[in-house]
SELOZA-838696 format. One line per field, with one value per residue (C-alpha): residue number from 0; residue in three letters; x, y negated, z negated. Coordinates in Angstrom, 3 decimals. Layout:
! residues N
num	c(NUM / ...)
residu	c(ALA / ...)
X	c(X / ...)
Y	c(Y / ...)
Z	c(Z / ...)
This chain:
! residues 353
num	c(0 / 1 / 2 / 3 / 4 / 5 / 6 / 7 / 8 / 9 / 10 / 11 / 12 / 13 / 14 / 15 / 16 / 17 / 18 / 19 / 20 / 21 / 22 / 23 / 24 / 25 / 26 / 27 / 28 / 29 / 30 / 31 / 32 / 33 / 34 / 35 / 36 / 37 / 38 / 39 / 40 / 41 / 42 / 43 / 44 / 45 / 46 / 47 / 48 / 49 / 50 / 51 / 52 / 53 / 54 / 55 / 56 / 57 / 58 / 59 / 60 / 61 / 62 / 63 / 64 / 65 / 66 / 67 / 68 / 69 / 70 / 71 / 72 / 73 / 74 / 75 / 76 / 77 / 78 / 79 / 80 / 81 / 82 / 83 / 84 / 85 / 86 / 87 / 88 / 89 / 90 / 91 / 92 / 93 / 94 / 95 / 96 / 97 / 98 / 99 / 100 / 101 / 102 / 103 / 104 / 105 / 106 / 107 / 108 / 109 / 110 / 111 / 112 / 113 / 114 / 115 / 116 / 117 / 118 / 119 / 120 / 121 / 122 / 123 / 124 / 125 / 126 / 127 / 128 / 129 / 130 / 131 / 132 / 133 / 134 / 135 / 136 / 137 / 138 / 139 / 140 / 141 / 142 / 143 / 144 / 145 / 146 / 147 / 148 / 149 / 150 / 151 / 152 / 153 / 154 / 155 / 156 / 157 / 158 / 159 / 160 / 161 / 162 / 163 / 164 / 165 / 166 / 167 / 168 / 169 / 170 / 171 / 172 / 173 / 174 / 175 / 176 / 177 / 178 / 179 / 180 / 181 / 182 / 183 / 184 / 185 / 186 / 187 / 188 / 189 / 190 / 191 / 192 / 193 / 194 / 195 / 196 / 197 / 198 / 199 / 200 / 201 / 202 / 203 / 204 / 205 / 206 / 207 / 208 / 209 / 210 / 211 / 212 / 213 / 214 / 215 / 216 / 217 / 218 / 219 / 220 / 221 / 222 / 223 / 224 / 225 / 226 / 227 / 228 / 229 / 230 / 231 / 232 / 233 / 234 / 235 / 236 / 237 / 238 / 239 / 240 / 241 / 242 / 243 / 244 / 245 / 246 / 247 / 248 / 249 / 250 / 251 / 252 / 253 / 254 / 255 / 256 / 257 / 258 / 259 / 260 / 261 / 262 / 263 / 264 / 265 / 266 / 267 / 268 / 269 / 270 / 271 / 272 / 273 / 274 / 275 / 276 / 277 / 278 / 279 / 280 / 281 / 282 / 283 / 284 / 285 / 286 / 287 / 288 / 289 / 290 / 291 / 292 / 293 / 294 / 295 / 296 / 297 / 298 / 299 / 300 / 301 / 302 / 303 / 304 / 305 / 306 / 307 / 308 / 309 / 310 / 311 / 312 / 313 / 314 / 315 / 316 / 317 / 318 / 319 / 320 / 321 / 322 / 323 / 324 / 325 / 326 / 327 / 328 / 329 / 330 / 331 / 332 / 333 / 334 / 335 / 336 / 337 / 338 / 339 / 340 / 341 / 342 / 343 / 344 / 345 / 346 / 347 / 348 / 349 / 350 / 351 / 352)
residu	c(MET / TRP / ASP / SER / LEU / ILE / LYS / GLU / HIS / ILE / PRO / LEU / GLU / ILE / VAL / GLU / LYS / ILE / ASN / ASP / SER / GLU / LEU / ALA / VAL / TYR / TYR / LYS / ASN / GLY / SER / ILE / GLN / ARG / PHE / VAL / GLY / CYS / GLU / ASP / ILE / ASP / LYS / HIS / ARG / GLY / ILE / ASN / PRO / ILE / ASP / VAL / VAL / PHE / ASP / GLU / TYR / SER / GLU / MET / LYS / GLU / GLU / ILE / TRP / THR / ALA / ILE / ILE / GLN / PRO / ILE / LEU / ARG / GLU / ASN / LYS / GLY / THR / ALA / THR / PHE / VAL / PHE / THR / PRO / LYS / GLY / LYS / ASN / HIS / SER / TRP / LYS / LEU / ILE / GLN / MET / ALA / ARG / GLU / ASN / PRO / GLN / GLU / TRP / PHE / VAL / GLN / ILE / LEU / GLY / VAL / LYS / ASP / THR / GLY / VAL / PHE / THR / GLU / GLU / GLU / LEU / ALA / GLU / ILE / ARG / ARG / ASN / THR / PRO / GLN / ALA / LEU / PHE / ALA / GLN / GLU / TYR / GLU / CYS / GLU / PHE / MET / GLU / GLY / ALA / GLY / GLN / PHE / PHE / ARG / ARG / ILE / HIS / GLN / ASN / THR / TYR / PRO / ILE / ASP / LYS / GLN / LEU / PRO / TYR / GLU / GLY / ASP / PHE / GLN / LEU / GLY / VAL / ASP / LEU / ALA / LYS / TYR / GLN / ASP / TRP / THR / VAL / LEU / THR / PRO / PHE / ASN / LEU / ASN / PHE / PHE / ILE / ALA / TYR / PRO / GLN / GLU / ARG / PHE / ASN / GLN / VAL / ASP / TRP / ASN / LEU / GLN / LYS / ALA / ARG / ILE / GLU / ALA / SER / ALA / ARG / ARG / PHE / ASN / ASP / ALA / LEU / ILE / TRP / ALA / ASP / SER / THR / GLY / VAL / GLY / ASP / PRO / ILE / VAL / GLU / ASP / LEU / THR / ALA / MET / GLY / LEU / ASN / VAL / ALA / ASN / GLU / GLY / LEU / GLY / PHE / LYS / PHE / THR / GLU / VAL / SER / LYS / ARG / ASN / LEU / LEU / ASN / ASN / LEU / ALA / ILE / LEU / LEU / GLU / GLN / ASP / LYS / ILE / LYS / ILE / PRO / ASN / ASP / GLU / GLY / LEU / ILE / GLY / GLU / LEU / GLU / ALA / PHE / ARG / TYR / THR / LEU / SER / GLU / GLY / GLY / LYS / ILE / LYS / VAL / GLY / VAL / PRO / GLU / GLY / MET / SER / ASP / ASP / ARG / VAL / MET / SER / LEU / ALA / LEU / SER / VAL / TRP / GLY / VAL / THR / GLU / PRO / VAL / LYS / PRO / ASP / TYR / SER / MET / MET / ASN / GLN / VAL / TYR / GLN / ASN / ARG / GLN / ARG / ASN / PRO / ASN / ASN / PHE / LYS)
X	c(1.686 / 5.018 / 4.598 / 0.896 / 1.710 / 3.951 / 1.776 / -1.401 / -0.997 / 1.310 / 1.583 / 4.741 / 5.483 / 5.781 / 8.590 / 11.746 / 13.078 / 12.240 / 14.634 / 13.285 / 16.202 / 15.229 / 11.384 / 11.915 / 10.190 / 12.348 / 9.316 / 10.441 / 9.271 / 11.880 / 9.407 / 10.863 / 8.247 / 9.593 / 7.940 / 9.296 / 8.825 / 7.834 / 9.590 / 12.547 / 11.406 / 14.341 / 15.437 / 12.956 / 15.279 / 16.553 / 14.556 / 12.313 / 9.117 / 6.366 / 3.444 / 3.446 / 0.526 / 0.558 / -0.682 / -1.841 / -1.030 / -3.005 / -0.246 / 3.007 / 4.073 / 2.686 / 6.188 / 6.589 / 3.889 / 3.825 / 7.976 / 9.345 / 6.907 / 4.737 / 7.553 / 8.599 / 5.547 / 4.580 / 7.171 / 7.247 / 3.585 / 3.271 / 0.093 / -0.138 / -2.653 / -3.651 / -5.220 / -5.976 / -8.291 / -9.496 / -7.122 / -8.884 / -8.944 / -5.193 / -3.225 / -5.339 / -8.452 / -6.571 / -5.626 / -9.434 / -10.579 / -8.342 / -9.006 / -12.573 / -12.174 / -9.957 / -12.620 / -10.168 / -6.932 / -8.298 / -10.574 / -12.188 / -14.107 / -14.897 / -16.211 / -17.635 / -17.953 / -21.861 / -21.149 / -18.057 / -20.275 / -17.302 / -19.407 / -23.139 / -25.496 / -25.118 / -21.270 / -21.664 / -24.254 / -21.109 / -18.766 / -20.213 / -20.976 / -17.593 / -16.126 / -16.388 / -19.008 / -15.983 / -13.687 / -16.593 / -17.480 / -13.608 / -12.298 / -15.658 / -17.925 / -14.452 / -15.631 / -13.200 / -13.812 / -11.406 / -9.761 / -11.729 / -9.116 / -7.559 / -7.928 / -7.531 / -9.725 / -10.194 / -6.729 / -5.880 / -9.043 / -7.421 / -3.966 / -2.429 / 0.923 / 3.707 / 5.091 / 1.746 / 2.097 / 0.956 / 0.193 / 2.494 / 0.004 / -2.610 / -2.616 / -0.447 / -0.527 / 2.429 / 2.991 / 5.918 / 6.051 / 10.403 / 12.634 / 12.947 / 16.309 / 16.451 / 13.290 / 13.151 / 11.638 / 8.761 / 7.433 / 4.060 / 2.519 / -1.103 / -2.837 / -6.058 / -7.633 / -7.261 / -6.763 / -3.916 / -1.093 / 2.003 / 4.907 / 6.507 / 10.337 / 12.081 / 14.810 / 17.145 / 19.698 / 21.085 / 22.050 / 18.495 / 19.700 / 19.558 / 16.221 / 15.056 / 17.023 / 14.965 / 11.579 / 12.138 / 12.896 / 9.523 / 7.523 / 8.504 / 8.302 / 4.917 / 3.610 / 4.478 / 2.695 / 0.878 / 3.091 / 1.272 / 4.539 / 4.908 / 5.702 / 5.917 / 9.071 / 12.470 / 10.310 / 8.960 / 12.498 / 12.864 / 9.369 / 9.946 / 13.388 / 10.699 / 8.141 / 11.254 / 12.181 / 9.149 / 7.493 / 3.663 / 3.160 / -0.052 / -2.084 / -0.117 / 2.797 / 2.836 / 2.108 / 0.828 / 1.251 / 0.850 / -0.858 / -3.235 / -6.054 / -5.005 / -3.011 / -6.297 / -8.480 / -5.716 / -5.762 / -9.526 / -9.733 / -7.234 / -9.489 / -12.543 / -10.786 / -10.115 / -12.932 / -15.038 / -12.998 / -12.014 / -8.311 / -5.927 / -2.524 / 0.619 / 0.816 / 3.841 / 4.965 / 6.303 / 3.465 / 0.830 / 2.596 / 2.407 / -1.250 / -2.628 / -0.256 / -2.428 / -4.796 / -7.061 / -6.105 / -7.411 / -5.658 / -6.116 / -8.811 / -10.732 / -9.393 / -9.655 / -5.683 / -4.511 / -1.139 / 1.679 / 3.149 / 6.027 / 8.970 / 7.452 / 7.667 / 4.445 / 6.803 / 4.910 / 1.229 / 1.712 / 3.403 / 0.144 / -2.321 / -1.045 / -1.163 / -4.501 / -5.557 / -8.683 / -9.490 / -13.283 / -13.878 / -11.189 / -10.845 / -11.517 / -8.508 / -7.321 / -6.716 / -5.159 / -2.446 / -2.237 / -1.642 / 0.752 / 2.813 / 2.786 / 4.078 / 6.805 / 7.975 / 8.422 / 10.727 / 12.661 / 12.382 / 15.163 / 13.736 / 11.207 / 13.261)
Y	c(11.117 / 12.363 / 16.050 / 15.697 / 12.781 / 15.440 / 18.442 / 17.095 / 13.911 / 13.241 / 14.886 / 16.321 / 16.221 / 12.555 / 12.569 / 12.445 / 13.603 / 13.273 / 12.556 / 13.522 / 11.586 / 8.228 / 8.960 / 7.809 / 8.955 / 8.500 / 8.570 / 9.201 / 5.933 / 4.454 / 3.563 / 4.324 / 4.520 / 4.246 / 4.883 / 2.508 / 1.048 / -2.300 / -2.021 / -4.567 / -6.173 / -7.946 / -4.672 / -5.804 / -8.928 / -8.946 / -6.526 / -6.876 / -4.919 / -5.456 / -4.075 / -3.300 / -1.244 / -2.229 / 0.496 / -0.852 / -3.837 / -5.166 / -3.493 / -5.278 / -8.633 / -11.736 / -12.254 / -8.884 / -10.714 / -14.224 / -14.918 / -11.845 / -9.695 / -12.793 / -15.213 / -12.023 / -10.648 / -14.478 / -14.874 / -11.021 / -11.968 / -8.476 / -7.056 / -6.405 / -4.077 / -3.952 / -0.936 / -1.751 / -1.218 / -4.421 / -5.102 / -8.008 / -11.827 / -11.578 / -11.970 / -9.499 / -11.236 / -14.822 / -12.791 / -11.387 / -14.849 / -16.518 / -13.655 / -14.167 / -17.787 / -17.236 / -15.002 / -15.103 / -13.721 / -11.192 / -7.993 / -7.850 / -4.524 / -3.327 / -0.048 / 1.106 / 4.380 / 4.830 / 3.593 / 5.999 / 9.335 / 11.434 / 12.060 / 13.184 / 11.655 / 14.150 / 13.397 / 9.287 / 10.105 / 12.464 / 9.995 / 6.661 / 8.181 / 8.862 / 5.807 / 2.392 / -0.027 / -2.758 / 0.176 / 1.970 / -1.374 / -2.350 / 1.012 / 2.496 / -0.582 / -2.455 / -5.729 / -7.803 / -8.374 / -9.865 / -7.980 / -4.393 / -2.854 / -3.983 / -1.996 / -3.773 / -6.942 / -9.613 / -9.597 / -13.916 / -13.884 / -12.113 / -13.018 / -15.173 / -17.609 / -15.269 / -17.672 / -17.712 / -16.690 / -13.434 / -11.362 / -8.416 / -7.500 / -4.751 / -1.290 / -0.504 / 1.551 / 2.026 / 2.611 / 4.236 / 5.057 / 6.302 / 6.014 / 8.796 / 8.302 / 4.757 / 3.707 / 1.111 / 2.355 / 0.082 / -0.220 / -2.025 / -2.845 / -3.109 / -4.407 / -2.249 / -4.847 / -7.889 / -6.295 / -8.145 / -6.685 / -7.710 / -8.813 / -5.676 / -4.551 / -3.631 / -1.427 / 0.943 / 2.844 / 6.273 / 6.743 / 8.900 / 8.489 / 4.231 / 5.129 / 6.739 / 4.489 / 1.203 / 3.080 / 3.995 / 0.570 / -0.842 / 1.441 / 0.737 / -2.597 / -2.250 / -0.973 / 2.855 / 2.243 / 5.652 / 6.780 / 7.548 / 8.187 / 9.725 / 13.579 / 14.194 / 16.016 / 14.486 / 13.015 / 16.126 / 16.310 / 13.177 / 13.307 / 16.220 / 14.291 / 11.190 / 13.583 / 15.519 / 11.272 / 11.464 / 8.634 / 9.108 / 10.679 / 10.843 / 14.077 / 16.160 / 14.884 / 16.439 / 12.711 / 11.928 / 14.588 / 12.619 / 15.173 / 13.542 / 13.675 / 12.688 / 9.111 / 8.675 / 8.394 / 6.068 / 4.256 / 4.095 / 3.352 / 0.182 / -1.160 / -0.780 / -2.243 / -5.439 / -5.893 / -6.024 / -9.253 / -6.404 / -6.920 / -9.512 / -9.157 / -11.629 / -13.871 / -11.988 / -12.383 / -8.859 / -7.001 / -9.067 / -8.322 / -5.403 / -4.864 / -7.096 / -4.406 / -1.079 / -0.878 / 2.427 / 4.175 / 6.354 / 10.104 / 10.914 / 13.797 / 11.008 / 10.771 / 8.210 / 7.246 / 4.446 / 3.110 / 0.744 / 0.531 / 2.283 / 1.285 / -0.549 / 0.202 / 0.931 / 0.885 / -2.151 / -0.852 / 2.727 / 1.705 / -0.841 / 1.270 / 3.841 / 1.518 / 1.260 / 4.944 / 6.250 / 2.748 / 1.008 / -1.333 / -3.458 / -1.032 / -3.363 / -4.115 / -2.584 / -5.736 / -4.353 / -2.455 / -5.968 / -8.156 / -5.637 / -5.552 / -9.581 / -8.983 / -6.932 / -9.247 / -12.214 / -10.091 / -8.668 / -10.854 / -9.017 / -5.784 / -6.984 / -8.352)
Z	c(23.080 / 24.831 / 24.968 / 25.759 / 28.450 / 30.344 / 30.246 / 30.877 / 32.937 / 34.957 / 38.774 / 38.402 / 42.148 / 42.112 / 39.390 / 40.202 / 36.299 / 33.014 / 29.908 / 26.924 / 24.823 / 26.729 / 26.401 / 30.192 / 33.220 / 36.462 / 39.635 / 43.224 / 44.229 / 42.117 / 39.038 / 35.555 / 32.634 / 29.077 / 25.429 / 22.964 / 19.638 / 18.318 / 14.519 / 16.013 / 18.278 / 19.306 / 21.146 / 23.931 / 25.147 / 28.304 / 29.201 / 32.872 / 33.320 / 35.647 / 33.324 / 30.048 / 27.724 / 23.867 / 21.665 / 18.381 / 19.327 / 16.133 / 13.731 / 15.518 / 15.349 / 16.917 / 18.783 / 20.542 / 23.108 / 22.800 / 22.980 / 24.496 / 27.378 / 28.234 / 29.790 / 31.759 / 32.723 / 33.875 / 35.582 / 37.417 / 38.080 / 35.588 / 33.775 / 30.016 / 28.534 / 24.812 / 23.332 / 19.625 / 16.485 / 14.583 / 11.485 / 10.228 / 12.236 / 12.913 / 16.083 / 17.640 / 17.471 / 18.481 / 21.459 / 22.070 / 22.108 / 24.141 / 26.827 / 26.941 / 27.622 / 30.523 / 32.430 / 35.848 / 34.127 / 31.556 / 31.356 / 27.643 / 26.715 / 22.870 / 22.468 / 19.083 / 17.778 / 19.667 / 22.534 / 22.866 / 21.673 / 20.218 / 17.076 / 16.992 / 14.634 / 12.160 / 11.878 / 12.100 / 8.792 / 7.053 / 8.049 / 6.540 / 3.484 / 3.060 / 4.225 / 2.448 / 4.310 / 5.441 / 6.626 / 8.801 / 10.220 / 11.198 / 12.253 / 13.740 / 14.970 / 15.807 / 13.914 / 12.992 / 9.294 / 7.070 / 4.341 / 5.428 / 4.841 / 1.288 / -1.048 / -4.417 / -4.753 / -7.066 / -7.290 / -7.672 / -9.664 / -12.774 / -13.117 / -15.663 / -15.684 / -16.539 / -18.725 / -21.010 / -25.101 / -25.817 / -28.756 / -30.084 / -32.113 / -31.441 / -29.696 / -26.364 / -23.331 / -22.091 / -18.211 / -17.140 / -13.340 / -13.050 / -10.287 / -7.293 / -5.944 / -4.939 / -6.225 / -9.893 / -12.999 / -13.860 / -17.949 / -18.014 / -21.820 / -21.995 / -24.545 / -25.230 / -27.569 / -24.729 / -21.859 / -20.398 / -18.740 / -19.761 / -17.799 / -16.384 / -16.926 / -13.765 / -13.461 / -11.269 / -13.274 / -12.646 / -16.270 / -17.187 / -21.113 / -20.848 / -19.135 / -21.761 / -24.635 / -22.819 / -22.800 / -26.289 / -26.919 / -25.094 / -26.618 / -30.214 / -29.684 / -28.648 / -31.854 / -30.782 / -28.005 / -25.932 / -23.363 / -19.806 / -17.697 / -14.196 / -15.256 / -11.685 / -10.156 / -11.894 / -14.071 / -16.145 / -18.347 / -18.936 / -20.730 / -22.503 / -23.748 / -24.677 / -26.981 / -28.146 / -29.502 / -31.337 / -28.600 / -28.663 / -25.213 / -23.627 / -22.536 / -25.685 / -24.604 / -20.639 / -19.309 / -15.639 / -12.862 / -9.455 / -7.123 / -4.153 / -6.013 / -9.201 / -7.733 / -5.834 / -9.561 / -10.878 / -8.273 / -8.138 / -12.133 / -11.569 / -8.449 / -10.901 / -13.382 / -11.082 / -9.595 / -12.264 / -14.052 / -16.864 / -17.400 / -16.356 / -15.174 / -14.774 / -11.692 / -10.910 / -7.134 / -7.039 / -8.452 / -6.491 / -3.088 / -3.689 / -5.324 / -1.644 / 0.156 / -0.481 / 2.604 / 3.258 / 6.329 / 8.396 / 9.458 / 13.178 / 11.556 / 9.701 / 6.696 / 4.338 / 2.870 / 0.017 / 0.135 / 1.322 / 4.474 / 5.228 / 3.649 / 0.731 / -2.401 / -5.135 / -8.430 / -10.182 / -9.270 / -10.072 / -13.689 / -14.100 / -12.839 / -15.519 / -18.399 / -17.898 / -16.999 / -19.166 / -20.299 / -19.390 / -22.625 / -24.812 / -28.295 / -31.523 / -33.449 / -36.471 / -38.541 / -41.376 / -39.034 / -37.267 / -40.653 / -41.488 / -38.314 / -38.518 / -42.094 / -41.024 / -38.257 / -40.358 / -42.654 / -39.590 / -36.721 / -34.701 / -34.657 / -32.168 / -30.079)
């Protein structure tokens, strides 16, 4: 935006100087125009503007306007402009309602994609075919819709109390999202007979040998579970070692390679299972928070992406998604095997802790 602004939109004959490091334009009449971020709203305390433009206000914290900028502008008899795409009925929606009730102070204009003429009818039809209906209504028609960009649905309807007693007999898959640098390794056991995801084990250890030992212990505890492990990048040699240890690693010992397409398929599978009420997940605050944070987003080219906001972890969700990969219906349990496991537990309970 800075480059295009300087090259295309500012007549240089009225400019005194341009400071690239400050992202500031100093004009000959004494005015100063600055471009600043809103991640840390407290940095804006103490400034004294006479006009502010909020670009994508719906993505900002409400306090940047209500507590910091608005009081100064009212004191200076200044002006403000808000430009944004709806993001549910959040603070930007409240601002619209307030502005409509005060036409003496505010001007409001909402332009959908058909009002702008940016796309042809054929292009719009193609976009609509490849965009979820609610997301299209929000991003292209500028409708304020709750949960339009939320990727996972019916999350809370499919939880169970985290202290619920669960059966350890049966067939299991183990989803393993391996740590990347500062991330966490997360293990999710999934009961294939009852379609229940068990409470997750999450740890952050530099020692890969310890991580492999904990993965082995979990897989053995859940009846030699089939391991779906992230084998991308640093995970590749770890998955090879797990296979060499005699563990039941999926995909003929290769694990799961993350690509843009495979990751999207993995997340879609989990989303469908939740939306169709097929699986139950633990009512774990961290897991629920990550699931709720996953959003559809549109790139500048109109390409749909799925992910969590920058700086937020997704390791719990990826582990859960790996644990349910490739399953659609509960597996009929092998009762003779389950009875044998039960008897083994009774004879040697310490082996199954």
